C-alpha positions, 0 to 999 in steps of 0.5 A, spaced: 841 808 272 836 812 276 839 819 278 837 823 284 830 825 285 828 832 284 825 835 290 818 838 289 816 845 291 812 843 296 818 839 299 822 845 299 817 849 302 816 844 308 823 843 309 824 851 310 818 851 315 820 845 318 827 848 320 824 855 322 819 851 327 825 847 330 830 853 330 824 857 334 824 862 329 817 860 328 814 860 335 809 855 338 802 858 337 804 862 331 799 863 326 801 861 319 797 865 314 797 863 307 797 869 304 803 872 308 807 866 307 806 865 300 808 872 299 814 871 303 817 865 300 815 867 293 811 861 292 803 859 290 798 857 295 797 850 292 804 847 294 804 851 300 798 848 302 801 841 301 807 843 305 802 845 311 798 838 310 805 834 311 807 839 317 801 837 320 802 830 319 808 830 322 805 834 328 809 841 327 803 845 326 796 844 327 789 846 325 785 852 329 778 852 330 777 857 326 780 853 320 787 856 320 793 853 321 798 855 327 805 852 329 803 846 334 803 849 341 806 846 348 804 840 350 807 837 357 805 830 356 808 830 349 815 833 352 815 828 357 814 822 352 819 825 347 824 826 352 823 819 355 824 816 348 830 820 347 833 818 353 832 810 352 835 811 345 841 816 346 843 812 353 844 806 348 848 810 343 852 812 349 853 805 351 855 803 344 860 808 343 864 807 350 864 800 348 867 801 341 870 808 340 877 808 337 882 813 339 881 818 333 873 818 335 875 820 342 880 825 340 874 828 335 869 828 341 874 832 345 875 837 340 868 838 339 867 839 346 872 844 346 869 848 341 862 848 345 866 851 351 869 856 347 862 858 343 858 858 350 856 865 349 854 864 342 847 861 343 846 859 336 852 856 334 853 853 341 846 849 340 848 847 333 854 844 336 850 841 341 846 837 336 852 835 332 855 832 338 849 828 339 849 826 331 856 824 332 855 819 337 849 816 333 854 815 327 859 812 332 854 807 334 853 805 327 846 803 328 842 806 322 835 804 325 836 808 331 839 814 327 832 814 323 828 814 329 832 819 333 831 824 327 824 824 327 824 824 335 829 830 336 825 834 331 820 835 336 825 835 342 829 841 338 823 845 337 822 845 345 829 846 346 830 852 341 824 856 345 827 855 352 834 857 351 832 864 351 828 863 358 833 859 361 840 861 359 843 857 365 841 851 361 847 852 356 852 852 362 849 846 365 849 842 358 857 843 358 858 839 364 853 834 362 856 833 355 863 833 359 861 827 364 858 823 358 865 824 354 869 822 360 865 816 361 866 814 354 874 815 354 874 811 360 871 805 356 865 805 361 859 803 357 854 803 364 857 810 366 856 813 359 849 810 359 847 813 366 851 820 364 847 820 357 840 819 361 841 824 366 843 829 361 837 828 357 832 828 363 835 834 366 834 837 359 827 835 360 826 838 366 829 845 364 824 844 358 818 843 362 819 849 367 821 854 361 815 852 357 810 853 362 811 860 361 808 859 353 801 861 354 796 859 348 793 865 345 786 866 343 783 863 337 
């Protein structure tokens, strides 16, 4: 029997930097200097370079004209494309959940919304619960293929989102109401209503995100 494979040093570094980028701790256009990163992460240059190559392949970092590497910048067209894909997938998920959710599932979703409402003033925890809300819906829908696609798409979406909530704190207030409308439709066993509420939620986030990132200016190389 083959046991679980151990992650390489490059994979560990990649996951650490990916998390920092998605959570907004490494902002768009931040230059990633190998020497400083290697020292901070306490790793050698070889696995670090491999990790950066993979992040570049994933579209989270990009090469500068000077040959260095920086966190991928802001691309309005990319934001629209990502949110468009997400809107289609998550609207379908909401519809499926409305059609099949059990009473226990509904109680779990209601409890999650209640926790989000209580933590609305705590940005990081609110965002984490928001991600959990969407993850729970994807799990309840039971479509593993969609979940896999969403994981990749939302990694990019969440990066933009993390970099906009500081500029648009009102978005957190809006999200509360949007999530409530989604859950209300699911509780009514209304697939079409849940689909429409989710689609409106995703596109509202896209609009807020596009408005906010306009202020992110690309620095000179």
